[in-house]
LOMARNU-856168 format. One record per residue: residue number from 1; residue in three letters; x, y, z of N, C-alpha, C in turn. Coordinates in steps of 0.2 Angstrom, whole numbers, plus 5000, padded with zeros to 4 digits. Atoms other than C-alpha are relative to their C-alpha. Example, Ala and Ser with C-alpha at 12.3 -4.5 7.8 and 13.67 -1.06 7.14 Angstrom:
% residues 2
> 1 / ala / 5004 / 4994 / 5000 / 5062 / 4978 / 5039 / 5004 / 5006 / 5000 $
> 2 / ser / 4996 / 4994 / 4999 / 5068 / 4995 / 5036 / 4996 / 5005 / 5003 $
% end
This chain:
% residues 238
> 1 / met / 5002 / 4994 / 5001 / 4948 / 4908 / 4943 / 5006 / 5006 / 4998 $
> 2 / thr / 4996 / 4995 / 5003 / 4958 / 4923 / 4934 / 5000 / 5006 / 5002 $
> 3 / met / 5000 / 4995 / 4998 / 4962 / 4940 / 4938 / 5002 / 5005 / 4994 $
> 4 / glu / 4997 / 4997 / 5006 / 4971 / 4954 / 4926 / 5003 / 4996 / 4995 $
> 5 / lys / 4997 / 5005 / 5004 / 4977 / 4950 / 4910 / 5009 / 5003 / 5002 $
> 6 / lys / 4992 / 4999 / 4999 / 4997 / 4950 / 4910 / 5003 / 4998 / 4991 $
> 7 / gly / 4997 / 5002 / 5006 / 5006 / 4950 / 4892 / 4994 / 4995 / 4995 $
> 8 / gly / 5005 / 5003 / 5003 / 4989 / 4945 / 4884 / 4996 / 4993 / 5002 $
> 9 / arg / 5002 / 5006 / 4996 / 4987 / 4931 / 4896 / 4996 / 5000 / 5005 $
> 10 / lys / 5001 / 4999 / 4993 / 4976 / 4930 / 4911 / 5003 / 4996 / 5004 $
> 11 / glu / 4996 / 5003 / 4994 / 4984 / 4926 / 4927 / 4995 / 4999 / 5007 $
> 12 / arg / 5003 / 5005 / 4996 / 4978 / 4915 / 4939 / 4999 / 5006 / 5007 $
> 13 / ser / 5001 / 4996 / 4993 / 4971 / 4924 / 4956 / 5005 / 4997 / 5006 $
> 14 / ser / 4996 / 5002 / 4996 / 4982 / 4913 / 4966 / 5008 / 5004 / 4999 $
> 15 / asp / 4994 / 4997 / 5001 / 4997 / 4920 / 4957 / 5001 / 5007 / 5002 $
> 16 / gln / 5001 / 4995 / 4999 / 4991 / 4937 / 4959 / 5001 / 5002 / 5008 $
> 17 / ile / 5001 / 5000 / 4993 / 4988 / 4934 / 4978 / 5007 / 5000 / 5004 $
> 18 / glu / 4993 / 5003 / 4999 / 5005 / 4926 / 4979 / 5004 / 5007 / 5000 $
> 19 / lys / 4995 / 4992 / 5002 / 5014 / 4943 / 4972 / 4998 / 5004 / 5005 $
> 20 / lys / 5002 / 4996 / 4995 / 5004 / 4954 / 4984 / 5003 / 4999 / 5006 $
> 21 / leu / 4997 / 5002 / 4993 / 5010 / 4945 / 4999 / 5007 / 5000 / 5000 $
> 22 / ile / 4992 / 4998 / 4999 / 5028 / 4944 / 4994 / 5003 / 5007 / 5000 $
> 23 / arg / 4998 / 4994 / 4998 / 5028 / 4962 / 4991 / 4999 / 5004 / 5007 $
> 24 / ala / 5001 / 4998 / 4994 / 5020 / 4965 / 5007 / 5005 / 4998 / 5006 $
> 25 / ile / 4994 / 5002 / 4995 / 5034 / 4955 / 5016 / 5006 / 5003 / 4999 $
> 26 / leu / 4994 / 4997 / 5002 / 5048 / 4964 / 5006 / 5000 / 5008 / 5003 $
> 27 / thr / 5001 / 4994 / 4997 / 5040 / 4980 / 5011 / 5000 / 5001 / 5007 $
> 28 / arg / 5000 / 5000 / 4994 / 5040 / 4975 / 5028 / 4993 / 5001 / 5004 $
> 29 / glu / 5007 / 5000 / 4998 / 5021 / 4976 / 5030 / 4999 / 4994 / 5005 $
> 30 / tyr / 4999 / 5006 / 4995 / 5024 / 4958 / 5037 / 5007 / 4998 / 5000 $
> 31 / pro / 4993 / 5001 / 4998 / 5041 / 4958 / 5045 / 5001 / 4992 / 5002 $
> 32 / ala / 5001 / 5005 / 4999 / 5049 / 4943 / 5048 / 4999 / 4999 / 5008 $
> 33 / gly / 5003 / 5003 / 4993 / 5043 / 4932 / 5064 / 4992 / 5003 / 5002 $
> 34 / ser / 5007 / 4997 / 5001 / 5026 / 4942 / 5061 / 4995 / 4993 / 4998 $
> 35 / thr / 5005 / 5004 / 5002 / 5010 / 4931 / 5056 / 4997 / 5003 / 4995 $
> 36 / leu / 5004 / 4997 / 5005 / 5000 / 4934 / 5041 / 4992 / 4998 / 5001 $
> 37 / arg / 5006 / 5000 / 4998 / 4982 / 4937 / 5043 / 4998 / 4992 / 4998 $
> 38 / pro / 5002 / 5007 / 5003 / 4971 / 4921 / 5044 / 4997 / 4998 / 4994 $
> 39 / glu / 5002 / 5002 / 5007 / 4967 / 4912 / 5029 / 4992 / 5003 / 4997 $
> 40 / arg / 5006 / 4998 / 5002 / 4949 / 4916 / 5029 / 4999 / 5008 / 5001 $
> 41 / glu / 5000 / 4994 / 5000 / 4953 / 4934 / 5032 / 5002 / 5002 / 4993 $
> 42 / leu / 4996 / 4999 / 5007 / 4965 / 4934 / 5017 / 4995 / 4999 / 4995 $
> 43 / ala / 5005 / 5002 / 5005 / 4952 / 4927 / 5007 / 4994 / 5006 / 4998 $
> 44 / glu / 5005 / 4995 / 5000 / 4938 / 4941 / 5012 / 5005 / 5006 / 4998 $
> 45 / tyr / 4997 / 4994 / 5001 / 4953 / 4955 / 5010 / 5000 / 4999 / 4991 $
> 46 / tyr / 4999 / 4999 / 5007 / 4956 / 4949 / 4992 / 4993 / 4999 / 4995 $
> 47 / gly / 5005 / 5003 / 5003 / 4940 / 4943 / 4988 / 4999 / 4995 / 4995 $
> 48 / val / 5001 / 5006 / 5003 / 4942 / 4927 / 4983 / 4999 / 4994 / 5005 $
> 49 / gly / 5001 / 5005 / 4994 / 4939 / 4910 / 4991 / 5006 / 4997 / 5002 $
> 50 / arg / 4995 / 5003 / 4996 / 4949 / 4900 / 5002 / 5005 / 4997 / 4998 $
> 51 / pro / 4995 / 5005 / 5002 / 4956 / 4887 / 4992 / 5004 / 5003 / 4994 $
> 52 / thr / 4996 / 4995 / 5005 / 4964 / 4902 / 4981 / 5004 / 5002 / 5003 $
> 53 / val / 4997 / 4999 / 4995 / 4972 / 4908 / 4996 / 5005 / 4995 / 5001 $
> 54 / arg / 4997 / 5007 / 4997 / 4977 / 4890 / 5003 / 5007 / 4999 / 4994 $
> 55 / glu / 4995 / 5001 / 5005 / 4986 / 4888 / 4985 / 5006 / 5006 / 4999 $
> 56 / ala / 4995 / 4994 / 4999 / 4995 / 4905 / 4986 / 5004 / 4999 / 5006 $
> 57 / leu / 4996 / 5001 / 4993 / 5001 / 4900 / 5004 / 5005 / 4994 / 4999 $
> 58 / gln / 4996 / 5006 / 5000 / 5007 / 4883 / 5000 / 5006 / 5001 / 4994 $
> 59 / arg / 4996 / 4997 / 5005 / 5017 / 4891 / 4985 / 5005 / 5005 / 5004 $
> 60 / leu / 4996 / 4995 / 4996 / 5024 / 4904 / 4998 / 5005 / 4996 / 5004 $
> 61 / glu / 4995 / 5004 / 4996 / 5030 / 4890 / 5009 / 5004 / 4997 / 4997 $
> 62 / arg / 4995 / 5005 / 5005 / 5038 / 4879 / 4995 / 5007 / 5006 / 4999 $
> 63 / asp / 4996 / 4995 / 5003 / 5048 / 4895 / 4990 / 5003 / 5004 / 5006 $
> 64 / gly / 4996 / 4997 / 4995 / 5054 / 4899 / 5008 / 4998 / 5006 / 5004 $
> 65 / trp / 5004 / 4993 / 4997 / 5043 / 4916 / 5013 / 4996 / 4998 / 5006 $
> 66 / ile / 5003 / 5002 / 4994 / 5033 / 4907 / 5026 / 4999 / 4995 / 5002 $
> 67 / thr / 5001 / 5006 / 4998 / 5030 / 4893 / 5037 / 4992 / 4999 / 5002 $
> 68 / val / 5009 / 5003 / 5000 / 5011 / 4885 / 5036 / 4998 / 4997 / 5006 $
> 69 / arg / 5000 / 5002 / 4995 / 5005 / 4880 / 5053 / 4993 / 4998 / 5000 $
> 70 / lys / 5007 / 5003 / 5001 / 4987 / 4869 / 5053 / 4997 / 5003 / 5006 $
> 71 / gly / 5005 / 4996 / 4996 / 4974 / 4880 / 5062 / 5002 / 5005 / 5004 $
> 72 / his / 4997 / 4995 / 4997 / 4985 / 4894 / 5065 / 5002 / 5004 / 4993 $
> 73 / pro / 4998 / 4996 / 5006 / 4990 / 4910 / 5054 / 5009 / 4999 / 5000 $
> 74 / ala / 4995 / 5003 / 5000 / 5006 / 4906 / 5045 / 5005 / 5006 / 5001 $
> 75 / ile / 4995 / 4996 / 4996 / 5023 / 4913 / 5052 / 5003 / 5003 / 4993 $
> 76 / val / 4996 / 4997 / 5004 / 5032 / 4926 / 5041 / 5009 / 4997 / 5000 $
> 77 / asn / 4992 / 5001 / 4999 / 5052 / 4919 / 5038 / 5004 / 5004 / 4999 $
> 78 / asp / 4995 / 4996 / 5003 / 5067 / 4927 / 5037 / 5003 / 4997 / 4995 $
> 79 / tyr / 4999 / 5003 / 5006 / 5068 / 4925 / 5020 / 5009 / 5000 / 4998 $
> 80 / trp / 4995 / 4999 / 5002 / 5087 / 4929 / 5018 / 5003 / 4994 / 5002 $
> 81 / his / 4997 / 5005 / 4997 / 5091 / 4914 / 5029 / 4996 / 4994 / 4999 $
> 82 / gln / 5005 / 5006 / 5001 / 5076 / 4902 / 5025 / 4998 / 4999 / 4993 $
> 83 / gly / 5003 / 5000 / 5006 / 5073 / 4905 / 5008 / 5004 / 4995 / 4996 $
> 84 / asn / 4996 / 5003 / 5003 / 5080 / 4898 / 4992 / 5000 / 5001 / 4994 $
> 85 / ile / 4997 / 4999 / 5007 / 5085 / 4899 / 4973 / 4993 / 5004 / 4997 $
> 86 / met / 5006 / 4996 / 5003 / 5065 / 4904 / 4970 / 4999 / 5006 / 5004 $
> 87 / thr / 5000 / 4993 / 4997 / 5065 / 4917 / 4984 / 5004 / 5004 / 4997 $
> 88 / leu / 4995 / 4995 / 5004 / 5080 / 4925 / 4975 / 4997 / 5003 / 4994 $
> 89 / val / 5004 / 4997 / 5006 / 5069 / 4926 / 4958 / 4996 / 5004 / 5003 $
> 90 / his / 5006 / 4997 / 4999 / 5055 / 4933 / 4968 / 5003 / 5007 / 5002 $
> 91 / ile / 4997 / 4994 / 4997 / 5066 / 4946 / 4977 / 5002 / 5005 / 4994 $
> 92 / ile / 4996 / 4997 / 5004 / 5074 / 4951 / 4960 / 4993 / 5003 / 4996 $
> 93 / gln / 5006 / 4997 / 5004 / 5056 / 4953 / 4951 / 4996 / 5006 / 5003 $
> 94 / asn / 5005 / 4995 / 4996 / 5049 / 4964 / 4965 / 5005 / 5006 / 5002 $
> 95 / his / 4996 / 4995 / 4999 / 5064 / 4975 / 4965 / 4998 / 5005 / 4996 $
> 96 / asp / 5002 / 4996 / 5005 / 5057 / 4990 / 4957 / 5006 / 5006 / 4999 $
> 97 / asp / 4994 / 4996 / 5002 / 5072 / 5001 / 4961 / 5006 / 4995 / 5003 $
> 98 / val / 4993 / 5004 / 5000 / 5091 / 4993 / 4960 / 5003 / 5004 / 5006 $
> 99 / thr / 4996 / 4997 / 4994 / 5097 / 4997 / 4978 / 5008 / 4999 / 5000 $
> 100 / asp / 4992 / 5002 / 5000 / 5116 / 4999 / 4980 / 5002 / 4995 / 5004 $
> 101 / glu / 5000 / 5006 / 4995 / 5115 / 4986 / 4994 / 4999 / 4994 / 4996 $
> 102 / phe / 5002 / 5007 / 5003 / 5107 / 4973 / 4983 / 5006 / 4999 / 4996 $
> 103 / ile / 4994 / 5001 / 5004 / 5121 / 4977 / 4970 / 5006 / 4997 / 5003 $
> 104 / ser / 4994 / 5003 / 4997 / 5134 / 4973 / 4982 / 4999 / 4993 / 5002 $
> 105 / tyr / 5001 / 5007 / 5000 / 5126 / 4957 / 4986 / 5001 / 4995 / 4994 $
> 106 / leu / 5000 / 5005 / 5006 / 5126 / 4951 / 4968 / 5007 / 5001 / 4998 $
> 107 / leu / 4995 / 5000 / 5002 / 5142 / 4957 / 4965 / 5006 / 4995 / 5004 $
> 108 / glu / 4995 / 5005 / 4995 / 5150 / 4946 / 4980 / 4998 / 4994 / 4998 $
> 109 / leu / 5002 / 5008 / 5003 / 5139 / 4931 / 4973 / 5004 / 4999 / 4994 $
> 110 / arg / 4996 / 5001 / 5006 / 5148 / 4934 / 4956 / 5008 / 4997 / 5001 $
> 111 / ile / 4993 / 5001 / 4998 / 5165 / 4933 / 4965 / 5000 / 4991 / 5000 $
> 112 / ser / 5001 / 5007 / 4998 / 5159 / 4915 / 4970 / 4999 / 4995 / 4993 $
> 113 / leu / 5003 / 5003 / 5005 / 5152 / 4910 / 4954 / 5005 / 5001 / 4992 $
> 114 / ala / 4996 / 4999 / 5006 / 5161 / 4917 / 4939 / 5006 / 4997 / 4998 $
> 115 / pro / 4994 / 5003 / 5001 / 5178 / 4912 / 4941 / 5000 / 4993 / 4998 $
> 116 / val / 5001 / 5008 / 5003 / 5173 / 4894 / 4941 / 4996 / 4998 / 4994 $
> 117 / tyr / 5002 / 5002 / 5007 / 5161 / 4894 / 4925 / 5005 / 5003 / 4995 $
> 118 / ile / 4996 / 4998 / 5005 / 5174 / 4905 / 4916 / 5005 / 4996 / 4999 $
> 119 / arg / 4996 / 5006 / 5001 / 5187 / 4892 / 4920 / 4997 / 4995 / 4996 $
> 120 / asn / 5002 / 5006 / 5002 / 5177 / 4878 / 4915 / 4998 / 5001 / 4992 $
> 121 / ala / 5002 / 4997 / 5006 / 5171 / 4887 / 4899 / 5007 / 5000 / 4997 $
> 122 / val / 4995 / 5000 / 5004 / 5188 / 4890 / 4893 / 5004 / 4992 / 4998 $
> 123 / ala / 4996 / 5007 / 5000 / 5194 / 4873 / 4898 / 4996 / 4995 / 4995 $
> 124 / ala / 5004 / 5004 / 5003 / 5179 / 4865 / 4888 / 4999 / 5002 / 4993 $
> 125 / his / 5002 / 4998 / 5007 / 5176 / 4876 / 4873 / 5005 / 5006 / 4998 $
> 126 / gln / 4996 / 4993 / 5002 / 5191 / 4889 / 4871 / 4999 / 5005 / 4994 $
> 127 / pro / 5001 / 4995 / 5006 / 5188 / 4894 / 4853 / 4994 / 5005 / 5001 $
> 128 / lys / 5006 / 4997 / 4998 / 5171 / 4899 / 4858 / 4999 / 5006 / 5005 $
> 129 / val / 4998 / 4994 / 4995 / 5176 / 4909 / 4872 / 5004 / 5006 / 4997 $
> 130 / val / 4997 / 4996 / 5003 / 5188 / 4917 / 4862 / 4996 / 5005 / 4994 $
> 131 / ala / 5004 / 4997 / 5006 / 5175 / 4921 / 4848 / 4994 / 5005 / 5005 $
> 132 / leu / 5004 / 4995 / 4995 / 5163 / 4930 / 4863 / 5005 / 5006 / 5000 $
> 133 / leu / 4996 / 4994 / 4999 / 5178 / 4942 / 4865 / 5002 / 5003 / 4994 $
> 134 / ala / 4997 / 4999 / 5007 / 5184 / 4944 / 4847 / 4999 / 5007 / 4998 $
> 135 / asn / 5002 / 4993 / 5003 / 5175 / 4961 / 4843 / 5000 / 5004 / 5007 $
> 136 / leu / 5000 / 4995 / 4994 / 5179 / 4971 / 4859 / 5000 / 5006 / 4997 $
> 137 / asp / 4998 / 4991 / 5004 / 5185 / 4986 / 4847 / 4992 / 5003 / 4999 $
> 138 / gln / 5005 / 4998 / 5004 / 5167 / 4988 / 4842 / 4995 / 5002 / 5007 $
> 139 / leu / 5004 / 4998 / 4994 / 5161 / 4990 / 4860 / 4999 / 5007 / 5002 $
> 140 / lys / 5001 / 4993 / 5000 / 5154 / 5008 / 4862 / 5000 / 5001 / 5009 $
> 141 / pro / 4997 / 4998 / 4994 / 5160 / 5018 / 4877 / 4993 / 5003 / 5004 $
> 142 / asp / 5005 / 4998 / 4996 / 5143 / 5020 / 4886 / 4997 / 4994 / 5005 $
> 143 / ala / 5004 / 5005 / 4995 / 5133 / 5012 / 4900 / 4996 / 4994 / 4997 $
> 144 / asp / 5005 / 5003 / 5003 / 5120 / 5005 / 4890 / 5004 / 4994 / 4996 $
> 145 / ser / 4995 / 5006 / 5004 / 5133 / 4995 / 4878 / 5003 / 4996 / 5004 $
> 146 / tyr / 4998 / 5005 / 4995 / 5142 / 4989 / 4892 / 4996 / 4995 / 5004 $
> 147 / ala / 5005 / 5003 / 4996 / 5128 / 4984 / 4902 / 4997 / 4993 / 4994 $
> 148 / ala / 5002 / 5005 / 5005 / 5121 / 4973 / 4886 / 5006 / 4996 / 4998 $
> 149 / phe / 4995 / 5005 / 5002 / 5138 / 4967 / 4882 / 5001 / 4995 / 5005 $
> 150 / asp / 4999 / 5003 / 4995 / 5141 / 4961 / 4900 / 4995 / 4994 / 5001 $
> 151 / trp / 5006 / 5004 / 4999 / 5124 / 4952 / 4901 / 5002 / 4994 / 4996 $
> 152 / glu / 4998 / 5007 / 5004 / 5128 / 4942 / 4886 / 5006 / 4997 / 5000 $
> 153 / leu / 4993 / 5003 / 4998 / 5146 / 4938 / 4890 / 4998 / 4995 / 5005 $
> 154 / gln / 5000 / 5007 / 4993 / 5140 / 4929 / 4907 / 4995 / 4997 / 4997 $
> 155 / lys / 5004 / 5006 / 5002 / 5125 / 4920 / 4898 / 5004 / 4996 / 4996 $
> 156 / asn / 4997 / 5005 / 5004 / 5136 / 4914 / 4886 / 5005 / 4995 / 5002 $
> 157 / leu / 4994 / 5003 / 4997 / 5150 / 4910 / 4897 / 4998 / 4993 / 5003 $
> 158 / thr / 5004 / 5005 / 4997 / 5137 / 4899 / 4907 / 4999 / 4995 / 4995 $
> 159 / arg / 5002 / 5005 / 5004 / 5132 / 4890 / 4892 / 5004 / 4997 / 4998 $
> 160 / leu / 4993 / 5004 / 5001 / 5149 / 4885 / 4888 / 5003 / 4995 / 5006 $
> 161 / ser / 4999 / 5005 / 4995 / 5151 / 4878 / 4905 / 4997 / 4993 / 5001 $
> 162 / pro / 5003 / 5006 / 5001 / 5148 / 4860 / 4906 / 4995 / 4999 / 5006 $
> 163 / asn / 5003 / 5001 / 4994 / 5140 / 4862 / 4923 / 4993 / 5004 / 4999 $
> 164 / pro / 5005 / 4994 / 5001 / 5121 / 4869 / 4918 / 4997 / 5003 / 5005 $
> 165 / ile / 5004 / 4995 / 4996 / 5116 / 4875 / 4934 / 5002 / 5008 / 5002 $
> 166 / tyr / 4999 / 4993 / 5002 / 5126 / 4890 / 4932 / 4997 / 5005 / 4996 $
> 167 / leu / 5004 / 4997 / 5004 / 5116 / 4893 / 4918 / 4993 / 5003 / 5003 $
> 168 / leu / 5008 / 4999 / 4997 / 5099 / 4892 / 4927 / 5001 / 5006 / 5006 $
> 169 / ile / 4999 / 4994 / 4995 / 5107 / 4904 / 4942 / 5000 / 5007 / 4995 $
> 170 / val / 5000 / 4994 / 5005 / 5111 / 4917 / 4929 / 4994 / 5001 / 4997 $
> 171 / asn / 5007 / 4999 / 5004 / 5094 / 4916 / 4919 / 4997 / 5002 / 5005 $
> 172 / ser / 5005 / 4997 / 4996 / 5087 / 4920 / 4937 / 5000 / 5006 / 5001 $
> 173 / phe / 4998 / 4992 / 4999 / 5094 / 4938 / 4936 / 4997 / 5002 / 4993 $
> 174 / asp / 5000 / 4999 / 5008 / 5087 / 4940 / 4917 / 4995 / 5007 / 5001 $
> 175 / ser / 5004 / 4994 / 4999 / 5073 / 4953 / 4923 / 5004 / 5007 / 5004 $
> 176 / phe / 4997 / 4996 / 4997 / 5085 / 4963 / 4933 / 5008 / 5002 / 4999 $
> 177 / tyr / 4992 / 4999 / 5000 / 5104 / 4961 / 4928 / 5002 / 5006 / 4996 $
> 178 / leu / 4998 / 4995 / 5004 / 5103 / 4975 / 4915 / 4999 / 5007 / 5005 $
> 179 / lys / 5000 / 4993 / 4995 / 5096 / 4988 / 4927 / 5005 / 5000 / 5004 $
> 180 / met / 4995 / 4998 / 4996 / 5109 / 4984 / 4938 / 5006 / 5001 / 4997 $
> 181 / ala / 4994 / 4999 / 5004 / 5123 / 4983 / 4925 / 5000 / 5007 / 4998 $
> 182 / arg / 5001 / 4992 / 5003 / 5117 / 5001 / 4918 / 5003 / 5005 / 5006 $
> 183 / lys / 4998 / 4996 / 4993 / 5120 / 5007 / 4936 / 5007 / 5000 / 5002 $
> 184 / tyr / 4993 / 5001 / 5000 / 5136 / 4999 / 4938 / 5004 / 5005 / 4995 $
> 185 / phe / 4996 / 4999 / 5006 / 5143 / 5005 / 4921 / 4998 / 5009 / 4998 $
> 186 / ser / 5001 / 4994 / 4999 / 5136 / 5023 / 4924 / 5006 / 5004 / 5001 $
> 187 / thr / 4993 / 4996 / 4998 / 5154 / 5027 / 4931 / 5006 / 4997 / 4994 $
> 188 / pro / 4994 / 5001 / 5006 / 5169 / 5028 / 4918 / 5003 / 4996 / 5003 $
> 189 / glu / 4996 / 5004 / 4997 / 5179 / 5021 / 4930 / 4999 / 4993 / 4999 $
> 190 / his / 5000 / 5007 / 4999 / 5171 / 5005 / 4931 / 4999 / 4997 / 4992 $
> 191 / arg / 4999 / 5003 / 5007 / 5170 / 5004 / 4912 / 5007 / 4999 / 4998 $
> 192 / glu / 4993 / 5001 / 5003 / 5188 / 5006 / 4910 / 5003 / 4994 / 5003 $
> 193 / ala / 4996 / 5007 / 4997 / 5192 / 4992 / 4923 / 4996 / 4994 / 4996 $
> 194 / ser / 5002 / 5005 / 5003 / 5181 / 4981 / 4914 / 5001 / 4999 / 4993 $
> 195 / trp / 4997 / 5001 / 5008 / 5188 / 4985 / 4896 / 5007 / 4996 / 5001 $
> 196 / his / 4993 / 5003 / 4999 / 5205 / 4980 / 4904 / 4999 / 4992 / 5002 $
> 197 / tyr / 5001 / 5007 / 4997 / 5197 / 4964 / 4911 / 4998 / 4996 / 4993 $
> 198 / tyr / 5000 / 5004 / 5008 / 5190 / 4959 / 4893 / 5006 / 4999 / 4997 $
> 199 / his / 4993 / 5001 / 5004 / 5206 / 4960 / 4885 / 5003 / 4995 / 5003 $
> 200 / glu / 4995 / 5006 / 4996 / 5215 / 4951 / 4898 / 4997 / 4993 / 5000 $
> 201 / leu / 5003 / 5007 / 5001 / 5203 / 4937 / 4898 / 5001 / 4998 / 4993 $
> 202 / leu / 4999 / 5003 / 5006 / 5204 / 4937 / 4880 / 5007 / 4997 / 4998 $
> 203 / asn / 4993 / 5002 / 5001 / 5223 / 4936 / 4880 / 5000 / 4991 / 5003 $
> 204 / val / 5000 / 5009 / 4997 / 5223 / 4919 / 4892 / 4995 / 4997 / 4997 $
> 205 / ala / 5003 / 5005 / 5006 / 5209 / 4912 / 4882 / 5002 / 4999 / 4993 $
> 206 / leu / 4997 / 5001 / 5006 / 5218 / 4914 / 4866 / 5007 / 4994 / 5002 $
> 207 / gln / 4993 / 5004 / 4997 / 5233 / 4904 / 4876 / 4996 / 4993 / 5001 $
> 208 / gly / 5002 / 5006 / 4995 / 5219 / 4891 / 4883 / 5002 / 4999 / 5007 $
> 209 / asp / 4997 / 5001 / 4994 / 5226 / 4895 / 4899 / 4994 / 5000 / 5005 $
> 210 / tyr / 5007 / 4999 / 4998 / 5209 / 4890 / 4909 / 5002 / 5001 / 5008 $
> 211 / ile / 4999 / 4998 / 4995 / 5218 / 4891 / 4926 / 5002 / 5008 / 5000 $
> 212 / glu / 4999 / 4993 / 5001 / 5225 / 4909 / 4922 / 4994 / 5003 / 5000 $
> 213 / ala / 5007 / 4997 / 5000 / 5207 / 4913 / 4917 / 4996 / 5001 / 5005 $
> 214 / glu / 5003 / 5001 / 4993 / 5200 / 4908 / 4933 / 5003 / 5006 / 5005 $
> 215 / arg / 4996 / 4995 / 4997 / 5213 / 4920 / 4942 / 4998 / 5006 / 4997 $
> 216 / val / 5001 / 4993 / 5004 / 5210 / 4935 / 4930 / 4993 / 5001 / 5002 $
> 217 / ala / 5008 / 5000 / 4999 / 5191 / 4933 / 4932 / 4998 / 5002 / 5008 $
> 218 / arg / 5003 / 5000 / 4991 / 5191 / 4931 / 4952 / 5004 / 5008 / 5001 $
> 219 / lys / 4997 / 4993 / 4999 / 5203 / 4947 / 4952 / 4995 / 5006 / 4997 $
> 220 / ala / 5005 / 4994 / 5004 / 5192 / 4958 / 4940 / 4994 / 5000 / 5005 $
> 221 / met / 5007 / 5000 / 4996 / 5175 / 4952 / 4951 / 5003 / 5004 / 5007 $
> 222 / glu / 4998 / 4995 / 4995 / 5185 / 4958 / 4966 / 5001 / 5006 / 5000 $
> 223 / lys / 5000 / 4992 / 5001 / 5189 / 4974 / 4959 / 4994 / 5004 / 4999 $
> 224 / ser / 5008 / 4994 / 5002 / 5172 / 4979 / 4953 / 4996 / 5000 / 5006 $
> 225 / leu / 5005 / 4998 / 4994 / 5164 / 4976 / 4971 / 5005 / 5005 / 5003 $
> 226 / glu / 4997 / 4996 / 4997 / 5179 / 4986 / 4977 / 4998 / 5008 / 4998 $
> 227 / leu / 5000 / 4994 / 5005 / 5176 / 4999 / 4963 / 4991 / 5003 / 5003 $
> 228 / trp / 5006 / 4997 / 4998 / 5157 / 4999 / 4969 / 5000 / 5002 / 5008 $
> 229 / arg / 5001 / 4997 / 4995 / 5159 / 5001 / 4987 / 5003 / 5006 / 5002 $
> 230 / asn / 4997 / 4994 / 5001 / 5170 / 5015 / 4985 / 4996 / 5005 / 4998 $
> 231 / arg / 5004 / 4995 / 5002 / 5158 / 5024 / 4975 / 4992 / 5002 / 5003 $
> 232 / thr / 5006 / 4999 / 4995 / 5144 / 5020 / 4987 / 5002 / 5004 / 5006 $
> 233 / val / 4998 / 4996 / 4994 / 5155 / 5028 / 5002 / 5002 / 5006 / 4996 $
> 234 / leu / 4999 / 4995 / 5002 / 5159 / 5042 / 4992 / 4993 / 5004 / 4999 $
> 235 / glu / 5006 / 4997 / 5000 / 5141 / 5046 / 4988 / 4996 / 5001 / 5005 $
> 236 / gln / 5004 / 4998 / 4993 / 5135 / 5045 / 5006 / 5004 / 5005 / 5003 $
> 237 / asp / 4997 / 4994 / 4997 / 5149 / 5057 / 5011 / 4998 / 5007 / 4996 $
> 238 / lys / 5002 / 4994 / 5005 / 5142 / 5070 / 4998 / 4995 / 5004 / 5004 $
% end
């Protein structure tokens, strides 16, 4: 059974129901610890058969959103503690607004990931890393340009890392990263800090010093989080 079209392709009813239930959980219509409506009621509410609802619930359980109980309504999980990488993908896809808090979470995550895949990229493909940063003088001083450049840089650096899992993680942010980055780079101070970071990374990449590349990246990632938190505090004080 299918429902409305998306990009010229009909979407399955179970996909639609899954998305609606995820949005209901994210908006706390169903808070953590609460129960969903019984399967029969969900089927009536959405106007579909119970097998369709069951299929959606099975995927929600697989991705950490709920715990299905035989003969009882499903319990809504605390998705931050019981979710997985697919939970994160769904959270990103359902964030219509890029909140300051969520950007802080992602900047913290970047501190853990980016220095390692940048070190690995320089160690394995030093000339290609240099090529990614060789045209910095052409980078335009506006938020859109910085956001696009930074996104392409992160994706390409993960591609150059021998560990393919980094690319899978970064690809998970495909629908979200540019919105987040435009908001971050809307502040001139943030663009200036990144401009210095890109040039410093280029210099150590030219030397092939992958250990120093990791240090430079970590320092820059930590600085980004500090700048963002300071910006958020200042806006709250206004």
